[in-house]
C-alpha positions as CSV (number, residue, x, y, z in Angstrom):
1,X,92.5,86.1,105.6
2,X,90.6,87.9,102.9
3,X,91.4,87.5,99.2
4,X,92.5,91.1,99.1
5,X,95.0,90.5,102.0
6,X,96.3,87.4,100.4
7,X,96.9,89.3,97.1
8,X,98.6,92.1,99.0
9,X,100.8,89.7,101.0
10,X,101.8,87.9,97.8
11,X,102.5,91.2,96.0
12,X,104.5,92.5,98.9
13,X,106.5,89.3,99.1
14,X,107.2,89.7,95.4
15,X,108.4,93.3,96.0
16,X,110.8,92.1,98.6
17,X,112.1,89.5,96.2
18,X,112.5,92.0,93.4
19,X,114.3,94.7,95.4
20,X,116.6,92.0,96.7
21,X,117.4,90.5,93.3
22,X,117.3,93.7,91.1
23,X,118.6,97.2,91.4
24,X,115.3,99.0,91.3
25,X,115.7,102.8,91.7
26,X,112.2,104.1,91.3
27,X,108.7,103.2,92.3
28,X,107.8,103.0,88.6
29,X,110.6,100.4,88.0
30,X,109.1,98.3,90.9
31,X,105.6,98.7,89.4
32,X,106.9,97.7,85.9
33,X,108.6,94.6,87.3
34,X,105.4,93.6,89.0
35,X,103.4,94.2,85.8
36,X,105.8,91.9,83.9
37,X,105.0,89.3,86.5
38,X,101.3,89.6,86.1
39,X,100.4,92.0,88.9
40,X,97.9,94.8,88.2
41,X,99.3,97.7,90.2
42,X,99.3,101.5,90.2
43,X,102.1,103.7,91.3
44,X,100.0,104.6,94.3
45,X,99.7,101.0,95.3
46,X,103.5,100.4,95.0
47,X,104.1,103.6,97.0
48,X,101.9,102.3,99.8
49,X,103.6,98.9,99.7
50,X,107.0,100.4,99.8
51,X,106.0,102.5,102.9
52,X,104.4,99.5,104.6
53,X,107.4,97.3,103.9
54,X,109.6,100.1,105.3
55,X,112.0,99.8,102.3
56,X,114.9,102.1,102.3
57,X,117.2,103.6,99.6
58,X,120.7,102.3,99.7
59,X,123.8,102.9,97.5
60,X,123.8,100.5,94.5
61,X,126.8,98.9,92.8
62,X,126.2,101.2,89.8
63,X,126.7,104.3,91.9
64,X,123.0,105.3,92.2
65,X,120.5,104.4,94.8
66,X,118.1,101.4,94.9
67,X,115.3,100.1,97.1
68,X,116.3,97.5,99.8
69,X,114.7,95.9,102.8
70,X,115.6,97.6,106.1
71,X,118.2,95.6,107.9
72,X,118.0,95.5,111.7
73,X,121.5,96.6,112.6
74,X,121.4,98.3,115.9
75,X,124.0,97.6,118.6
76,X,121.8,95.6,120.9
77,X,120.7,93.2,118.2
78,X,124.2,92.8,116.9
79,X,125.5,92.0,120.4
80,X,122.8,89.4,121.0
81,X,123.3,87.8,117.6
82,X,127.1,87.7,118.2
83,X,126.5,85.9,121.5
84,X,124.1,83.4,119.9
85,X,126.6,82.6,117.1
86,X,129.6,82.6,119.5
87,X,127.8,80.3,122.0
88,X,126.7,77.8,119.4
89,X,129.5,77.8,116.8
90,X,131.7,74.7,116.6
91,X,133.4,75.0,113.2
92,X,133.3,77.1,110.0
93,X,134.6,75.9,106.6
94,X,134.6,77.4,103.1
95,X,134.1,75.0,100.2
96,X,133.8,76.5,96.8
97,X,131.1,79.2,97.0
98,X,129.6,77.6,100.1
99,X,130.3,78.1,103.7
100,X,129.5,75.2,106.1
101,X,128.9,76.2,109.7
102,X,128.7,73.5,112.3
103,X,126.8,74.4,115.5
104,X,125.7,72.7,118.7
105,X,122.8,70.4,118.1
106,X,119.5,72.4,117.8
107,X,121.3,75.7,117.2
108,X,121.6,75.9,113.5
109,X,118.2,77.6,112.8
110,X,118.6,80.4,115.3
111,X,122.2,80.9,114.1
112,X,121.2,81.0,110.5
113,X,118.5,83.6,111.4
114,X,121.2,85.6,113.1
115,X,123.4,85.5,110.0
116,X,120.5,86.4,107.7
117,X,119.7,89.4,110.0
118,X,123.2,90.8,109.6
119,X,122.5,91.5,105.9
120,X,126.0,90.8,104.6
121,X,125.9,91.4,100.8
122,X,128.2,88.4,100.1
123,X,125.5,86.0,101.4
124,X,122.9,84.9,98.8
125,X,121.0,82.7,101.3
126,X,121.2,80.2,104.1
127,X,119.8,76.7,104.8
128,X,119.8,75.3,108.3
129,X,119.3,71.8,109.6
130,X,119.7,70.8,113.2
131,X,123.4,71.5,113.7
132,X,124.6,72.6,110.2
133,X,124.1,75.7,108.2
134,X,124.9,75.9,104.5
135,X,125.6,79.4,103.3
136,X,125.6,80.2,99.6
137,X,128.0,83.0,98.8
138,X,128.2,84.9,95.5
139,X,131.5,83.3,94.6
140,X,134.5,81.4,96.1
141,X,136.2,84.6,97.3
142,X,133.1,85.7,99.1
143,X,132.8,82.3,100.7
144,X,136.3,82.6,102.2
145,X,135.5,86.2,103.3
146,X,132.2,85.1,104.9
147,X,133.9,82.3,106.8
148,X,136.6,84.7,108.1
149,X,133.9,87.3,109.1
150,X,131.9,84.7,111.0
151,X,135.0,83.6,112.9
152,X,135.9,87.3,113.7
153,X,132.4,88.3,114.5
154,X,132.0,85.5,117.0
155,X,135.5,85.7,118.4
156,X,136.2,82.1,117.2
157,X,139.5,82.5,115.3
C-alpha cells in the first residue's frame, strides 16, 4: 500500500471516529477537527472522504443534523442477525453500565458483530471473547434497556 493510501486510510478512520464521537454538522467542522489533530486537509478532500465513506446526515440530539456512518439496517440483514443472536444466546445480564452476554462457545465474535451492526445508540462499544460479550452502555439505565432489547430482539425473554 502506498504512503498516500496509508494516509488516506488513517484520515478516513479518524473521520469515522470523529463523526461517531462528536456532533459534526458541516464538512468544515470535520475539516477543522482533522486540522486540530494534525491532518493537513482541504474542504474538497473532506468532501471526497465523506462521499467515499458514504456518511449520511442524521438527526442530532441538539435538534440539528450531523454526519454519521451508514448503518446497514435492511430487513434481510436484521433477520439474519436476529437468527445469529437467537441461536447463540445463552444469557444476558446488566451490571452497572455493562451488559454481559453469554453465548455458545465460539459464537461471541459473530454475535458482537451483529450487535455492532444494529447501531443502537445506547451501545458505546463491544468486546468479545470466545463465549462472552461485554457491552459498554452509556449509563446504567441504557444497560438495562440494551439487555431487554437483546432479549426481545432474539425472542429470549
